N, C-alpha and C positions, 0 to 999 in steps of 0.2 A: 572264304576261301582257309587254308591250313600252312603251317609251316612248312610241307610237306610240297606245295605248290599246288594248284586250280584241283580244286574238287573235280572227277571227272565227270560224274553227273552232272553239274552244275556248265559244263565245258560242253557236255552234250546236247544241253538244253538251249546253250547261246548259240551252237551252230544248228541249230531247230530254227531260232530265232531269224537269224541267216539266208536260210532257205525260203522260208516264209516272207522276207523282206523282199530276195527278189523276186518270189513269184510276183510280191506285192506290184514291184517294180518291170516287169515285165508285163504282167497286166498294164499298167500305164503304157506304155510303149504302144502293145499294141492294140487299146482303146479296147481290150475284153472286162470287161465286167465283170466276168463269173472268176475270172483269174483273179480281178483285183481283190475281191470278195474270199476268194478262200487262202490270198495272202494274209488277208489283215486281221482273216481267221484264226491262221498259224500261228502268228504274231502274239494273236492277244490267248492262246493257250500255253503259248512258250513263254509268258510271262506270266497267267496264272501258276505255274509251274515253276517259276524260278521264285516267285511271293511265297510257296508251298514251304520254301529251304528257310525263307525268313528275312529278315530287313535288307542283309547286305548282299542277297545271294544277286541281286542286280549287279553286282559289280561285275559276273560273268560277260556282261557286256561291254563291260570297258575299251577291251579291243577292238569293238566295231566301229567305236569314235575316228578310229583311222582306215575302214575299209575303202577300197577299193571303188564300189557301187556308194554311190553318192545318194540315192534311196535307205541303203542299209546305215550309212551314217546317220542318215537326218531320224529316223525308223528309232534306231538306238539314244540319239541325241535324248528325244521325246521321252523315253522309258525311262533316263539318269537323272532328269531335271531336279529329282528329291537328292541320290546320289553326289552329282558333280554338276549344281546352278549353275554356275557361272562357265565353263567349258561347252555342257549340255547350250547353253542358251546362247555362247560363242557358234556354236557350229549351224544351228536355228538359221541365225540370223546372215551369216557366210552365206548357206545355200542357199539362203532367200535370195541374196544379193545377184551371189556370181553361180550358183547350180544349175546343173541341166534342168529344162523344162519339167521334168519329175518331180528331180529334187525340190525346183522353189517352187512348186503349185503344194507340195508335201510340206514344209519349212514353211511358208507361208500360213496353212493353215491350223500347220500345229501355234504358230507364235501367236496367231492373233487368240483364239481360245485360248492357250496361257493367259495373254495379257486382259482378256475380260474375266479371268477366274473361274474359264467352264471345261478348261483342261483339266479330268480325271488323270491323276498319276496317283 
């Protein structure tokens, strides 16, 4: 990010991440595996695009930690564990305990992988 505000390209990629995370959420709600996979692929592409801009680019996802959609928050937290470990883990733990069914399941899976050292971040 520059002193002139957020980089518009990074903001655009963060918006793509959000849309893909919402597709994932809708796929969970509809029990539509193809939609879930399409959303997950979109999230992965957005992360790859952010990472291409350097180590600090994932910070563009920080506003998504306060998103109204709980699955968006969970997926953003998952990809911000290296950037903001305390906040990201707190969100994952909160969603694991109090989130919607979809958010609880996603947060639980992420936390289990993280605790076992199997989460690719």
